[in-house]
N, C-alpha and C positions, 0 to 999 in steps of 0.2 A: 392404729393404723403408724409402726413408728413410720420418722422422718427421713425424707426425701432425701440423699444424700448426693450431697454437693461434685462434681467434674470439677477433680486438684490441677488440673491441665486449666483450665481456665482464669480458675485462681492466680495459677504462680503469671501467666501468661501478664494481665490483668497489672501484678506487685512489677513485674519486669517492667512494665510501659511507665508505670507513676515514679520505678530509679530513675529512665529514664527524662521525666520528665522532671524532677528534684536534683537530678544530680547528671546536667545534659556535656554535655564535649565544649572542655573550653577553644575560647577562639586563640591564644595561644596554648600549647604542647607542648611538650619536650621530643623528642624521637631518636631513634637509635645513632651512634657515630660518624653510620656509615654516608646516611642523609647531613651531618655536620660536611663530611667531607666534601660531598655533592656541589652547596649552599658555597661551601668554600669557594671550589675550582671555580660556580658562577659569577662568584664578585668578583673575582681574578678574572674572566674572561670579558664580564661589564667593562672593569675598570682599561684594561685597554682598548675594546670599542668606544669608554667613551674617548680617549685619548685619538684616536681613531678621528671624533665629528670634530674634533676642536683645533687640529691640526689639516685639517682638508679646504675644502674652498669650491668653490659654482664652478662647476663641469669637470669635476674630478670623477663624476661617477656619471661617463657616457661608454655607454654598452653596446654603440650601432656607431659604424661608421661613417661621416658625415663627409661629405665634399665643401672644402675650400673655395670660396670665389678666382684664385686662383685654376681652379682646373685641377685642382689637386684632391689628394682626399686625407683625414684623417685616423690615423686607430684608436677600436676600441679605450677604453680604460677603465678601469675596475676599482673597488674598495677594500680592505683586508678585515672585513665584514663578513660573517658565516650566511650566508644566500646572495651576496651581493659581490665576490670571486667570482670568475671565466669558471671554477676548477665547478665551479658547484653547478654546473649546468641549468640555469635558471632563462626562462626566456623573457630575455631581459629588453629584446628587438622591438619590442611593442611599449616599450619605457616614454615614448615620444607620443605613438596612439590614443594611448594611457590619456598626457597631458595638455593633450589635443583637440580628447572626446571634456574634460572640465572643464578650458574655458569656452566651448563650444558652446557650454549649460549655462556657464556665468556669464556670456556676455548677450544670450538669449535671456535672463532669469533678468540684465536691467538694459533695456534694448536701448542702440541709439539714441544722439541725440540730433540731428541732422546731418545725419551720417559718422554723425564721432562715439566713438566707443566710449560714453564717459564712464564703464569701468572698470577699461587699463589704467584711469590715471586717478583712482579712487574719488571718483567726485558723481555717483552714481542714485538712487533714490535713498530714502533713508531703508536702512534694514536691520534687525532684532541683534539689540551686541548683543544678550545672556540665551545665548539657542539651547538651550536645556531644554528640554519635555520630552516625547515621546509622538514619532512621526510612526505612520507604516499606510502602505498603497500597493499595484505590485512591481513586475521586474519580468526581463526578456535574456535571454543569455545569447553573447556573439565568442563565435571563436576566437581564437590566437591567428597571427599566421601563424605561428609554429605548436606543434606538437608535441605534446608533454604526454606522459603515463610513469604507472610505479620502473618499469626497468628503462625508463630513461636516468636513472637516477641512482649510486651508492651513497648509500647513506652513513654507512660502516665504515668508505673513507674519508667522506666531504668530512662529518661529525664523527673524531672514531678515541674520541670522549666518551662516546653514553653510547651504553648499547640498547640498542631501539628493537623494538615489540610491533612485530603485524609492518612490516614494512615491504615484506615483500609479496601483500596484499593493496586492494585499494584503498586509498588513502579518508580518513573522513570528512567533510565537510566538502567532496570532490562534484561539482554540479553540475546531475548530466541533461535533462529538462530545458524545457526554450521560454518556459515561463514558469512565474512563482510569488508568493506571496513575500513577501519583507516586514518589518516591523525594527524600528530607531529608535534607543533612548540614549538620549545623550545629557551629560552631567557634566557643565564644564565650572571649571574655577572663577571667583567669580574678582579676585586679582586680575584687575589687568594694568602691560608691561606697555607703557610708552615704548620708544625708540621714534630715531629719524631717518624717517624715507632716505630712499637712493631719484637723480633727479627723474626727470623728466621722460630721458630716452633709455631710460633701463626699464618702463614698461612690458608687464604688467604689475602698479604699482600694490602696492600690501594695504595699505588705507593709514597706515605707524600707528598700530593698539593690536594686541595679540592675547590673548591667557589659552593656560592649558587645558585638556580638552578631555575625556574618554567617555566610550557609547560600547551598550550594548546592542551587537544588532541577531536578531532575527532571522537567520533565511529557511523557506518552506518549497523545499524541492516539489510541485504538487504534482507538474505533470515527468516527472523523473520518477529517480528512487521515491520517492513520497517520505521523505524522510527532516525531520527539521535538525540544524545548523543554528545552536544558539555560541556565540562569541564575543571576549572581549577586545577593545579596538581602543588605543590609547596615539596624541596626539595631540593638533592644535585648532585652536580657529583665532581665523582676523577678523571680528567683525564689525568694523568700516569696512570688508569690503564681502562679510558672508560668507566667508571661503573657511570649508574647513576641510584638515587630510587626519587620516589615523591610519591607524597600520598594527598586523597581530604582529605579536612578538616573541621567538620560541627558541627550541634546542638549535632548529637548525635557520634560525632565521630572525636577524637582530636589525628590524625594519626599525624598532624606537630610535635607536643611536643614528641611522642612516635617511630616516625621517624627512632631512632640507633638499639633500639631495633629489626627493620624488618632486619636491613645492613643485610650481609652474616657470617659476622666474630667480631671476637673484634676487630681490627685494624679498621679497617672499621666504629665499635662503636662509640672507642675511636676520630676518628675522626670528627664525624660530631658531638659526645654532644657536643663537642668545639665547634667548630659552628653556632651550633646552641641555644647556650646555649646569645654565644654575640649576635648575630645580632635574634632570637625572645625577648629578650629583648629589642632593641631598638624601636622595630617596638611595644612592647604596652607600651614603653614609650613615645611614640611618640601619638601614640591615647590614651593613659589617659590624654596630655596635647593638645591636638582637637577631646577634647569627644565632645561637644558641635557643632563643627564645621563640621567635618569630620567624617560621620557615618556612611562609610562603614567596612563593618562586615573583620578584617583581615584576611588571608589563606582559602576566601571562594572559597567552589569551582563549584559554583553556581554564569557564568553570565548572567545570564537577572538581576538575583534579589540578586546583590553587598550590595547591605545596608541592619541592622540591622532591622529586623521584629519580633515580638511578637510570629508570629503564620503560620510559616515554616512549610513546602509537604515535606518528605522521600524522596529518592533515595537513592539505590548500593551505597558502594560505593566503590574507589581502592587504590588498590597498583601496583606499576609500578615496575620493574626493567629492567632497558636496557642498552645491550651493546652495544658502538660503535666501531664498525668493523675500523681496521687499512689501510687506503686507500690505492689505487692500483695504485705507482708509479713506472714509470723507473729503474735499475738501474745503476750508472755508469762502463760502462766498459775502462780499461786499452788499450794501441795498441793489446795487443794476445785480445783481449775477456773476461777477465776476466776480475769477478768483483770489482770494488776499493772498500773495505767497505762497503759493504750494508748497513748495518744497519745506519751507521753512516751516508752513504746521503742521506738515506730514512727519515733520522730525522732534518740533517740541511736540506732541501727539505724542508719536511714540516711548520717550522719554518719559511724560509723565506714566503714559501706562505700566510700562515695563519698572519704574521707581512707587508707584505704589501696589503692585503683585512684588516685589521684595522687599519696599517694610514700607507695609500696611499702615495708612492714619488713616485710611478713612477717606480719600479725597476723591472727587467727582469726574468717574474715568469712564470713556464709549467701551460699547463689548470690544473685547480683546478678541482680534481678529485671531486667520485658522494659522499655527505654523505651516510651514510649507518648506518644502526642502527638494528638489533633484541632486541623486547620488549618480557616480560610479562609481562598481567595483573591479577591479585587474584585480589577476589570480597571479603571480610570476613565475611560479611553481607548480600550477599546476593549467595553465595557460586560458583562459576564457573571461573574457566580459561582463559584467553585470547591472544593464544601463534603466535602471526608476521610467518608467512607462508612462513616458506624459510627450508633451509639447519640445524639440518641436519635433521628433521620427518621428511620434503617433498625433492625428489631433486626443483635442480636450476629451471626446465621448468617449473613445477606451482608456482613458487615463490621467489619471494629473499629477502623475510624481507618487511621491510619499506629502501625507495628508494628518497632521494632527492638534493636539496644542499642547502651551509652555507647558513647564513644573508645578507652576503656582497654581494653573488654569487647573489641570489633571486630578494637586493634589486638592485643593477647594473640591470641584466634580466629589472624587473618594469620600471626599467628608459628607459634602450633601447624599448622597447616598448611602455611606451608614448609618445616619438618625432616622435619615426617613426607613430605612430597612428594621431599626433600635423602637420604628415608632410603630409601623411595621406591629412585631413582634410584641408591643403593650396592647395591638387592638387586637392579638391571638388571646394573651391574658384576658385578655377584657373578658372576651367572649369566652371562656372555658372558664371563668368566673362563673359568667350566670349558668351555663350551661351546670355547672356542678348543684349551683343554688334546687335545681329545674332535678336535679338528677341525683336527691339526696335520700332516698329511702330507698331498702335493699329492693324493692318492686322496680321500681326508676331505675337505680341499677341495672340489673340486669335485662335490660333491653338494651346497652349501650355496649356495643363492640368494642371487644378487648383491641383487636387487630387496626382497626381505625385510630383508636386511643395509639398505639402502639407507635404508630406509622407516624404518628407529627413528636411524639414525644421522641424518635430518634434524631430524628432532621431536628428539634432544637435541641437534641446533645450533639451533634458533630456541629452547629453556629456557636454554640457555647466553648465549644470543642481549640475552631478555627479562632474564632475573637480571644481569650483568655488565653491563647499560642503567640497573638499577635500582638497584641497592648505591651507583654511583655519590649519587645523591639517598636512600638509605633513609636515616632515623635512626631509632624503634624496633625496625624489625626487618631495620639492619643484617649483622645477625651467623648470621642465618634465612635471605635472601640472599645469602651470599658463603656458607656452606656450601651450598644450595642450589648456585651457581653451580661450587662446586670439584666438585659429582658430576654431575653436567651437561657440568662437561667432562674429569675421570677418563670419564667415557662416553663422548663425541663421538670422544672422542682415542686411549681403548682400539681404541673399534668399528670407527674410522678406519682403526686400522692392521688388521683383521684383516679389512677390505675393499679395505685394498691388496693383502693376499696372497691372501685369494678372488679379486678385477679380475688379476694375474698372474698363479694356474694358469691363469684359466677365458678367459684373455685366444689363446691357440690356438685355441680356440671355435669365431671370428669371423672367425681369422686367413684368407687364402686360399691355397686351397693347391695347392699342381701334383698332377701325374697319380703317386700311385699305386699299388699292386698288394697285394687283400686278405692278411693273412693267413691260413697256415697251417689247412686246420681249423673256419676261422672259419666258422658257420652265419649266412649273411649273404647279399642280396639285393637284387642291381644295378634300380632304377627307371629306367623309361625316363627320365626326367627327367634322373640320373647319365652325364656324362659317361664314355666308354669310356678305358681308361685307353692312353697311346699302346707297346704291346710298346718293354719295351727293347735294341737288339743284341748280343749281343757277340760280338766281334772271332775269324774261327775260329784255331781251335789252330795248325795247320799248313795253308795259301794254295794248297801245292799236291797233295794229294786230295782228291780226293771223300767228307766224313765221310757217317752215315747223316743220314738227317734227321731225328730227334729230337733226335740233336748238332746240329745247324747253325738249326736253323726256331728262331725268338724264343720266346722261353719263358719263366716266373718262374723262373729259377733262383738260385743262391747266385749274391752278385757275390763278386771276392777284397776287398772295401774291409767291417766288416764293421760291424753298426746294434752303437750300443749306445742302451738305451735312457734318455732323459732325468729327470731326477727332474721335468719334467712331465706326463709320460706323455706330448709330442705327437711320435708316430712317424711321422706325417709327417713333419714339418720335415725328423726328421733320415735318413728316408730321401729326400729333396729334396738336402740336404745335401751328402750319401754317391754320390749320385750321379752331383750336379753334380766333386765329387773325382775321377769320373774319365774319363780323357782319352777321348774316342771315345762320351759319353753324354749323351743328348740328351734334353730331357722339355718337355711339350708344355701349358703352361698354361691353366688354366680359361678368364683374359680375359688379356686385349691390356694395359690398366691396371689398375696395383694398387688396391687398397681403403684408404684409408686412413681408422686407427683413433683415434680417440679416449683421447687419453693418464689416466690417472690425474687427474693437475691439474687437465684440462679437466671433465670429470665431477666434481670437487664444486667451480667453479666454478660449477656451472651449477647443481648439490644453491645454494651460496648464492644462488642469484639466483633463484630457484624460493622455498627458506624463504624469501627477504624479499619475496615478490611476498603469500605467504601471507598475514604475516606485516600489509603495510601495510591486505588487505585487510580479515584481523579487527578490524586497530583499525576501520578505518572504516567498519564495519558498525554498529558502532557507533548510528550515523543510521541505518541504515535503516529501511523498515517492515519493522514485526514479519515476520511469512511471510517476507518473502526473508532476515531477518537467520537465522529460525531454520532454514529448507531450509540456506544457506551453512554455516552451525554444522553440520547433522547432518549435512553433504555432507562435510564437511573426517573429522569422524568417521568414517564408513563408512566413508572410502578409508585415513585412516589404519588404520583393527584392520581392514583387510585385507592384515592384513600379511605371512599365510601360506600368500596366495594362489602369490604365485608363485614363492613353495614346492611348497606343491602341485603347476602346472605345472610348474618342472623336476622331481619326483619324474618327470612322468607323460612327458614326451620321454625318458629317461634310462635308463626304467625301474626305477628307484634306489626299495628300499620304504624306507629311509629317513636322514635326512641332520643328521637336527637330535637330541640329548639332549633325553627326554623334558621331564626338570630343566627345563629351557630354554625343551622350547614353555608350559607348563601354568606357569610362577615366570613369562616373561614376557607372557603372555597374563593374565594374575592383575592382575599389579605394571599393566600397562597399559590395562586397563580401574576403576584405582579414584582415577584422578588427575579422568575424565571422570566416572567415580558420584558425584564432592564432587557435582558442577552441575548432574549434568542426577539428580540425584533430593533433595540435601543441602536441604531450601527455607529456610532460614534461613544461606544459602550469602554468605559475608563481601563478599562480589561482587554480593549481590542478584541472580542471574540465574534469569532464569523457567527451574522447572522440566518433566521431560518427563519420565514415567516409563515411558511404555510407544515414545519412543524408547529409551533406553536398556536395557530390556530386546531390542527387537530390532536395539540391538549388539550387550546381549551374547548372543543366541542368534547371529548372523553370525559373532561371534568361536569359539562352543561349538561352528556348524556346521564354522570351520575344524579345527579341532582333531580331529573324529571323523570329518574325511578323511581327515586323516596318519596318525589308528589305522589307520584302514582301510585304506589303504594298502602299510602295517606287515602287514595280516593276512593279505586277501587279494590284495595284490600292487597295486603303483600304476596301473595298467591295466587291472583292473575295471571289467567293465559300457561300456569305452570304445573306441570303433568304433578296427579298424584298423586303416582306415585314413586315422581322423586320427591318428596316429599316427605314427614313422619307426622301419626294421624295426631292432630290440633283440633281443638274449639271450635265450630268458629259464634263468634259474640255478635252478628251478619245475618244472620239467616231469615232466608225467605220463606215466611207465614203459609201455610193455607189453609183452608178452613175443612177440606178431607183429614190434616192429619190429628183431628180434632179426638180422633176417635183412640186413635197412636199414641197419644201424650206428647205431641207437637205443638201444639199453640200455648205460648207460657200461663201459667197460671192466672185467670181473676182479671184477665180477656174476655172485655165485652162488648155491645152494641151501643154508642151513646144514643141520650134518649134525646125529644125534639130538638130532630132537625132537623130542617127542610130540605126538601123536594131539590131544591135549585141547591143544594149545601151540596144535598149527598151524590148528586150529576156529577155536580166536579172535581169532588173526592174521588167520585167512581174511574173519572177521564185520566186524571192526576197519579190513580192507582195502580194502572192499567187493565180494570175495569174489575176489579176488588170489591171489595164493600169496608169501610175506614169502623176502628175499635180504637175502644178510649182503658186511660188506666191510669190510677194514680200513682206517679212517683213511689216511690218508699222515702227516697235522701231527700230530693228536694221538694215535695208535695204535692206540685202543677203534677194535670193533665196530661198526659201522653198519648197522640193519636199514631197509631197504624197501620197501614195497611195492609189488607186480607186478601189474600186472593182467593177468587171463588173456586169450588171446584168442579177438577176438568177441564177449569180455564191456563191459560199459561202467560208465563210472568211473557209481554206484550214489548215492557218502552222501555229505552233508557232511566228516567227518569225517577223509577221504583227502583233501578239498582242504586244511585245515589239520594231512595230515602231510605232504604234499608242502613245506611251511617248514618241515620236519624238517634235509634235507638242498641240497645246488647241485650244477650240474652242468654241464661247462663244458663248449667245444666243440671240446674237444678230445677229450672224454667219458670227465672223471673223477668221481667223485665224491667227498664231502667232506662232514664234518657243515654242519651251515648257521652256525651260531658260530663252527664253527673258517676255515671260507673267507671270515669276513666279516673274522673277524683281521686273516688272513695280506692282505688283499687292503684292509685298511688304512696297511701299508705298502708293497705292493709289486701291482701289475697282470696276475702274470707267477702260471700254474701252478706252485706246488708239486713236481711230476711233471715236465712234459715242459719249461718254462721256456717254452710257449708264448702270447706276446700276451690278457689277457684282459680282452675290457670290459670297462666300467663299469658299477656297479651302486650 
């Protein structure tokens, strides 16, 4: 047979993928001179914006008219910054509303004592000094006092140096739904800057310390457009007060340069102005030095397009005011049950926890509390508010703002999950190794489904690819990721070698066969669709004399060339080769053109392409609508957990009762369910994925149904309850033995009634065998007595116990009978009868 031709397109795509992995796009890459000119223009505008920040003072940005104490009014004032000018047309009249909403959240987070708002004078409870972490929760939308739309702005006039794309259609990040979900990832600078606060009469005070901070917000509009919007925000954090103020920045909104003017008071203004003057100047100086090398736009809010571009697309801008809540810590008590300095003890405990988290030395600390943040987001160009759902506007039962965990705790959880997942994969490797020891002969490998092992191999390969991709950029999770990569590599390679052997053994099943004769004594039936084999004519021994008809007529007689049973049990191929070696013998093929078969290397190539496609779809599903994303992920889980369906199908087609060891089936079912259970059931998983307990119950039940079907195939037979027309003919090794089949040769050879049995034993056996008798024979393998129940002539099988009793013996097509365990052990090594050496069908 000519070798199978491989598809060159698959090999070409695989080579491109390898080149993409080996030569990734550099973080810093030179671009065209046109983009460099765009970067020069942006840096120049940033210099001008930094000058405005340095020269302005508190109150210079007052977009709403205010009434004075004398009954007069003051005119609105604006800043010479893009987005903060009067001509830009932003809805800045709601700025005071935004400040009031933020102060309300802060004062609620730190309750007043004796009617005094301790938060206003920076004397509230202990709050996290470092707010780095990830939180998630729900939000509700509030409309602004002014209506704004796409037609409200003329971006070509407001920002003439930029050529806008899609500015006349609905902008991105425009949240239209009334509620949704939000996830906020914060990463603060470890460097603290101290400053001198203003006097108490200038309250609210900011606490005397400040740090820079950046965050990534993911807003899911579940009741509106159904889209996910992800953006970066930049700002500052006042740790003593727990206040976070961040904003987006783009070509039409220089938010980071006007951030101090958006703060709740003059003390917050002067501290943030002092910090931003220094940090923004450093960034601008660095960008000027690396202008033609690093062309990433600083403070860019667009995650998908971080580079400078001459053709940006507009989107709604956001300003976020967030309040970190004091953690709930247990207060220490003295011997009489009285609290001992609750404020001091909470501050010391919180400081010890943060010190151990940032610089671990093994000090004993209590359980780390949850990170809780309440926030209000205002869009000055699209004119709406997004408020986290929780008290005081909503009862705790409906929502509790944004809750999550600190960055160090989150990292520890990821490391723990990676190590546990690596242990799970190592357990899969151990089970796979034991199964390979169990299925080490061609007979046992022929029972194992190629599809079942393929599904395991594909998922293990995807795990290895993900771990190998992440390990190059992993920092704190490097060692756990390396362990997972090693475990998945072992599982992938060991499973691949096992799959290659299975493919080699099962390859003759799909090979186009020549005409062959059935084995003597084999109880098989030719269907109408099966071609009739052409007889092999034998040359006459003496051409000068006429021989009797039975000798000269074409018949299935022994040939002079012996037939040797190959290791893969492919008798048909060996017969065809033997017939071709004898001169004068011809055979008729089934088809005129041979069928080309895929090699194992080609199959592995298709597996790689399939896994890459699924991986890309899974990554892109994070931007889909919630319902299609949920359907896609659940569908992938259902297909993955249907790994026993191909084995059930193969057991039915081959009439095989058991192909895999039960420790392998049970162990693989549990181990491959555990990672899915973590994301489908655990609410505070490290990906903050939406849980779906009902879907996981269905998945676990589906796996359990498959295991039950495998058990039923072993107990009552692989074709129990399946119509005979649906499956090909196969030999039943556990037939019902009847006395009236003796003349037809239905009973096994040598089966006789045992002598010297008492009447009591006979009656007990007859009841147990459904009214029939008991006959005995010596098993030719173990040399022990084998007693079987035989139904009397005219009787019917009436008890369920007789069905299970038939599993105790096995009858071959050559009418020999053995113990089930004995013959199964024999057939693992050789598909021949132990007595007459007749070829036996596989089990």
